[in-house]
N, C-alpha and C positions, 0 to 999 in steps of 0.2 A: 773186671765180667768176662768169662769166654762165653763163646756166642755156641750151643748147640743145635743142630740140626735136630728136628724134632716131624716123625709122621703121626698126624692125629686121627685111629682106627676107628673113633667111635665120635663124630665131631657135635652131639649132642653136649659132650661132657666138658666140662672145664679144663683150658688143661692145666699141668703143671706149675701152681700158685703162692709167692712167700704173701705170709699175711700180714706182716708187718715190713715195715724198711727194714732194712739193715738184720733179717731173717736169715741162717743160715741154713735153712729146713723149705723147702717148696712141697706145698700136698698136693700130696695125689688121690688119686679117683675110680673107687669102683665102678665097672663098667658095667657089673651082674646083681643083683640078689645072693646074699646067701647064707645061712643056716648055720650057726656054731652052738653045736651044744655044749653045755656046761661040763666041767669036768674033761677037759682039756679038747674037745671038739676043735676041729681045726678044714680050714678052706684055701685052696689057691685062686687067690680073687686077682681079674685081670685087672687092669689099669687102661685103657686104651690107646697106649703113646707106644710108641717106638724112638729111640734117639739113638744117636751116631755122634759117643762121644771124641773128644780129640784125644791120641797117643798121648800119655805124660797124663790123662786124665781117667778117674772111678767115680761111680758112683755109687754112695751108700744105701741102700732105703733099710729105716728107722721107725721105730713105733714113734706114734701121738702120745703124749702122756695123759691127755685128759682123756683119753678111749681107753687107756692103761687101767688111767685110776676110778672113771666111773663107772665100770664092766666090765677088767679084769682082762681086758683087751688087748694083744700084743704081736710083735712079728715075731715067731717062734723060730728062728734063724737070723735075729738081729745083730751085727746089722748082714744085710742083705748087699753081695755086694754085683755092682754090672763092671764088669769087661769092656774096654773101651771097642773091643770086635764084636760085642755081644748086636742083633740086631733083630732081635726076637721082642714081644712087647712084653714090658715088664708086668711082673707082678709080687702080688705079694702075699706071702704064706705067713696068715693071721691066726694065731687059737685065742682058744678063751678058756684063760685058766682061773674061773668063778664054778667054787664045786657047785653052787646050785641054780645058778639063773642065767638061761640060755638066751645067745644074743644071737637077735638079729641086723643084718647089715642089707642097705638100702641102696641100690644103685645109685651113684652122685657123691654118697656118702666120702667125708676122707678116710683113708685107712691109714697112709703113713707118709714119712716126710722124707723127701728125697734130697740128698747132701752131694754134691760132686766137690771132687778132692783131687789136686796135684799129685803125682803120688809118682814113687822116684823107682825104679827098677835094680834090681841088685844085682853084681857078679860073684859068685859064690865061688871064694878063694881054700879050697881045705889043707889045712894047717892043723898044727901039733897044739894039742891042749892049752899046754906048755908057752906056746905062741901067743894066745888069744894076752891080751890086758889085763891087768888088775883093774879091780874096780871094787866101791865102798860096798856092793849090795854081795858081790861073788855071788854064789848059789843058791844064794834064798830064795824059797820060788814060794810057795802058795801057805799062806796064813805067816810068812814070814815077820811085816811090818808093825803085827801085833792087831790088835784088834778095833 
């Protein structure tokens, strides 16, 4: 368990919370109403919280599966990344992929999930291509592993 200092900009909203014991993602809540038009309508939805992630950790903002399944609403830049130095209000960029139905988001609705992850920093060292260790996959990229 890692302690995350949090400032609540809107005390009337729930704090980020886990729906079930053992869940990886904590629900984030909409601070405002938003209209998402069908066919790609977008909205940047504030959540009313500011975090101070410790060094060595990051936050991943992920879509809620039920919102995506039932309404076609998902996070446009999933996963959104929160760096440990960021001190602004968390906001979620939502998009409505349903081709026909608008979506009305209401203040207090669960809009996304926040997953806190430990991250390693890399020290990138430039070497020649022949110096890279071989791997079974090699240079196989998009679609390489089949359907």
